[in-house]
C-alpha positions in Angstrom: -75.9 -2.1 81.4 -73.0 -1.6 79.0 -71.0 -4.6 77.7 -67.5 -5.3 78.8 -66.2 -4.1 75.4 -68.1 -0.8 75.8 -66.6 -0.3 79.2 -63.1 -1.1 77.9 -63.6 1.3 74.9 -64.9 4.1 77.2 -61.9 3.8 79.6 -59.4 3.6 76.7 -60.8 6.8 75.1 -61.3 8.7 78.4 -58.4 7.6 80.5 -55.8 6.3 78.0 -55.4 2.7 79.3 -57.1 -0.6 78.8 -58.8 -2.5 81.6 -59.0 -6.2 81.9 -62.4 -7.9 81.9 -61.6 -9.5 85.3 -61.2 -6.0 86.7 -64.6 -5.0 85.4 -66.2 -8.2 86.9 -64.5 -7.3 90.2 -65.9 -3.8 90.3 -69.3 -5.1 89.4 -69.1 -7.5 92.3 -67.9 -4.7 94.6 -71.0 -2.6 93.6 -73.4 -5.4 94.5 -74.0 -6.8 91.0 -73.5 -10.5 90.3 -71.4 -11.1 87.2 -71.2 -14.7 85.9 -68.3 -16.8 87.0 -66.0 -17.6 84.0 -65.9 -21.2 83.1 -62.1 -21.2 83.1 -61.9 -19.7 86.6 -59.7 -21.9 88.8 -61.3 -21.1 92.1 -64.8 -19.6 92.0 -64.4 -18.3 95.6 -61.2 -16.3 95.0 -60.0 -13.7 92.5 -56.5 -14.1 91.1 -56.6 -10.6 89.4 -58.6 -8.2 91.5 -58.9 -4.6 90.2 -56.2 -2.3 91.3 -57.6 0.4 93.6 -56.5 3.3 91.3 -58.6 1.8 88.4 -61.9 1.3 90.2 -63.3 4.8 89.8 -62.6 4.8 86.0 -64.5 1.5 85.6 -67.4 2.8 87.8 -67.6 5.9 85.6 -67.6 3.8 82.5 -70.4 1.6 83.9 -72.4 4.7 84.6 -71.7 6.6 81.4 -71.3 4.1 78.6 -74.1 3.7 76.2 -75.9 0.5 76.6 
């Protein structure tokens, strides 16, 4: 599994924009993985910054193709 930094680098090189770490965690959660809950998260049951729908596929591609 690639690190969040590797996912961000892959998306930046391939698609030309930077993704937030909370977006990566949201996509991992959507795909059935269980990312850790950040210690500074205000409400563990709700996401304040979910991943925009148009960015989901780029992050999924990065999770599949980034070197681990």
